[in-house]
N, C-alpha and C positions, 0 to 999 in steps of 0.2 A: 823772655817774658817766661816765667816759672810757671810749675802746672795749675795753679790755681786758676791763674789770670785764666787757662782756657775754657777751666769750670765757668766762671765768672762768662765770658762769653757763651759761654752753651748756656747756660743757663737763660739768660736773655734771648738766644736762636729761637733757645725754646719754648720761650713766655708768648713772642713772639707769633709764632708758628702756632699756641695753642689759641690765642686770639685772633690769629685771620679762621683758624679752621672750624670757629663756633663762628663766627661769621660766613663764610662758605656755606656752609650747613642750615642758618636758619632762611637767610633771604631766598628772595622768591625769584632769583637771574640769575639760572643756572640754561632757560630758553629764550629768547623773544620773538616776536614773531607778529606778522598782520594777517587776518584773514580778510578776503574782498565776496564781496554779495556782487555790490556793484558800481558802477562811478560815483556814488553817492554814500556808498552804507560800508563800511570796513568796520575791524575792530582790529585793534592794538593788544597783543596779548604778552605775557612777563608769566614764568611759574619758575621756580623749583622742583626743590625732592617732595614736596607735600600738597603746596599747594602757589596761591598765585592768584593774579587778576584781571579783567579782562575793560574795556575801554571799546564801549560802540562810539563811532563819530556818522554821526548825519549831519554836512552840513555846518552850523553851529554849534548843534545838540551835541551834548554827551551822555551817557548812562556810561555806571562805572559797575562791575560784579564779580565778584567774590571764584572763585574758584579751589575747590578741593581735590586729590585725587581720592580717585575710589577702586578697587582691586577685585580679582574674580577669581580665585587659583584655578580654580573649578575651569574653565573657562581662559585661563590664562590672559588675562587680556585688564590693563586698566584704561580708563581715561581722565580725565579732569574736567570737572561737571562742576556747572553752574548755581546748581540746586542746593537749596541752604541745608534741608534734611535730610542726615547718613542714609535712609532708606530709600528717600528719593531717588540720592543718586546710584545704591544700589540697582534699584530696578529700570534706570534709565540705560546705567549698563545692558543690560537684560537685555532692555530691548534693542539698544545699539546693536546687540551681537543677532538678535532673530529679526532686525534689517522691520521694526515697526516703528510707526510714529512717534517722534518727542514732542516735549512740550519747548516750547525757545525760551531765551531766560528773559524777556519780556515781559512774561506771562507769569515770573514769578515775581514779577516787581508794578504792583499795581498802579505805581504813579510814575508809571512807562505815560513818555509824552505819544498823544496819538500819533505825531509823524510818524512815529519806528513803528506802530504797530498798521497802521493804512500800507507805509511803503511793503514792510512783510505779505500783504494779503494783496496788493498787483503786482507783487512777484510774483508771486506764486504761477500766475500764466504766461507761459514760454518755458519753466521748467522740467517738465516731465520730461518733453528729449535727452535730460543731459540723466537723468537716472538709471539710464542702463552703464554708464562710462563711472558714474559716481558708486556702482555695485559694484563693479570690476576693482578701483581706487580702494573702496570697505574691507580690502583683503588687506592691506597693509595698514588702516589705517589704525590701528590699535596701539597703541601701545605695551610692549611685549611683558606680562607681568615677569616672569621666570627672569630675565635686565634688569629691570629696575629692582627688582627683589635684590637683587646680588648685587644692584651699584648702589643700594642702602647698606647695607650689608656690609661690601669694602671698604665704604664712609666712616660708617658707626665706629667699625675697630678700628681705623686711622685717629680719630677722634681721641676712641679710648689710648693709647697707647702714646697718642703725640701727649696726651695730661699727666700719663705716665711720665713720660721720661722727661716734661719741666717736673713734675716731684720731685726724682733721681736728682735730677740737675741740681736743682736748687736744696736738697738735705747733705751733697757732695762740696761744696761750696763752702762748709762750715764743719763734716763729720765726713769720715770714713765708714760707712756700712760692711761689718765683715761678710752679712752675704757678698757674694758672687750676682746676684742676680737684681741690688740695688744699690751695685756702687758704677764702679765707672766700664764694668764688663757689663753691665745693667746697660748703659746707655747705647753701649753698639745692637746689643738684645731688639730695645724699645725702637732703637729707630730707625732700622734695615727693618721691623715688620711696617714700622709708618709707611715707609715709602714704597714698600709691595704695593698695599695695600691704598695708597694715594693712584698709586698709576695703575692699578686696578681698575678703581673707579672711571679714573680718568677713559678708559680703554673700555669699561661695559658703557657710559657717556653718550661719546661717539658713538660708538654702535648702534646706542640707541636710538642720536642722531639723524645714523646718518640710513638708515633700515629703516624708520618710523618715524619718527618728528619734521627731517625734511620736507617727505610727502604729504604732512599731516600730523596739525600738532595736537590732534585728538581731544579738544575740545565739545563740546557741548553743537556747537552750532558747526564744526566740519563732518559732522559723524550723521548732522541727520539727514536723510532723504529727500526733507522734499527743503524748499529755500537751504541750501547747502555754500557754508561757504568754503573758498579755495585758500588755502594755506600751501599747496605746494613751490616752494623754490621763495618762501617769503620769510621762512624759518633761520635764524640763525642762533648761537652757542651767547650765551651771556657773559658779565664780566665775573659771575662767582663761577663757570665752570673752569675760566684761568687762574682766580684764586687755587687751583689747585696746582697751576703748575709751582705756583712760587712758591706754595708748601714744600712740596717736591725739591725743588732747589735749596730752601734750607733747611730741611732734613741733610742731603747732600753735604750741605755747608758743613753738620754739626759732625757729622762722620768723616769729614777732611779733619776737622782741626780736631775729632780725638787721635784719629794718624797721626800729626802732628805731633800732637801731648807725644805719645808713644814713641815716636821718633825722640824729641827728646828729650825722655828718661834716659831712653838706651844711650844716648852720646855722653848724659852725664853722666853713666853707669864705666862707660868707658876709662871717661876721663879719670872718674876718682877710683876705679880699680874697685868698684862693687857690687855685689850684685841683691839688688832689691825688688821687691812686688810693683810690678808698671800699674801699680794703684792706687800706691800712697801718697796722701800729700803731704808735702814739705813744708807744713804749714805749726806742727809739732799739735796740732788741735787733738782731739780726745777720740776715739772713735763712738761708733755709734748700735746697738743692735736692735734688732726688728725680733719679736716673739706672736 
């Protein structure tokens, strides 16, 4: 296989990785969970880095709420709130932190069936005995704002450099930029950075999951002091998280192909007793300069 074919395969893999990275970043399935209030009332939750959905199930009735993340760096805490307004979400997080009463998601939905509200009122009785145990869990309930922020930062950097790697690979199919950062040398750098950042994203989100989310998914329902839904043991990682493993594999394969290409050029040099730059493509095409 000649040098240009290596670059074509690398460009194809880089394009696939960029698409998968965009899917992982934008989808809301980094976490899936169930939160239970009683045998007849439970919620199914899924969310990503920024937003998600909550489906409330009671017998044959279902309500759906949108979840959006809200963070307070001063409190070092984040949560996914069902409140529709950003200011209300910020106030809700502060009320959670101060262990004050919160509004249920149903109170923000005037069209909610009466059966849901009646069940909430009836469930109030007998819940006060569990307040102390809930308060003990509250300390581990929040999403750690630093962990979440670092996770988003690492994945954003990985996505940016994945896109740069794709563009450089496409350019090198036809041209050979004389600037090392844009030619084959650059592909080594960009893909290495992507692998490191993706691995960091993987580690930090799993740390967030194992230290916080596995005990409490940090939504309005599970952080309330009254009528507290329980999600302890009902959370699991979603498919968007596992896409990170596919992305890491793709970029590692790209680095392996780059190494095979370099080995191919070295073997060619030894055969023909010529010294040539490992980044020159033997297709006779012109060079390309960036200014």
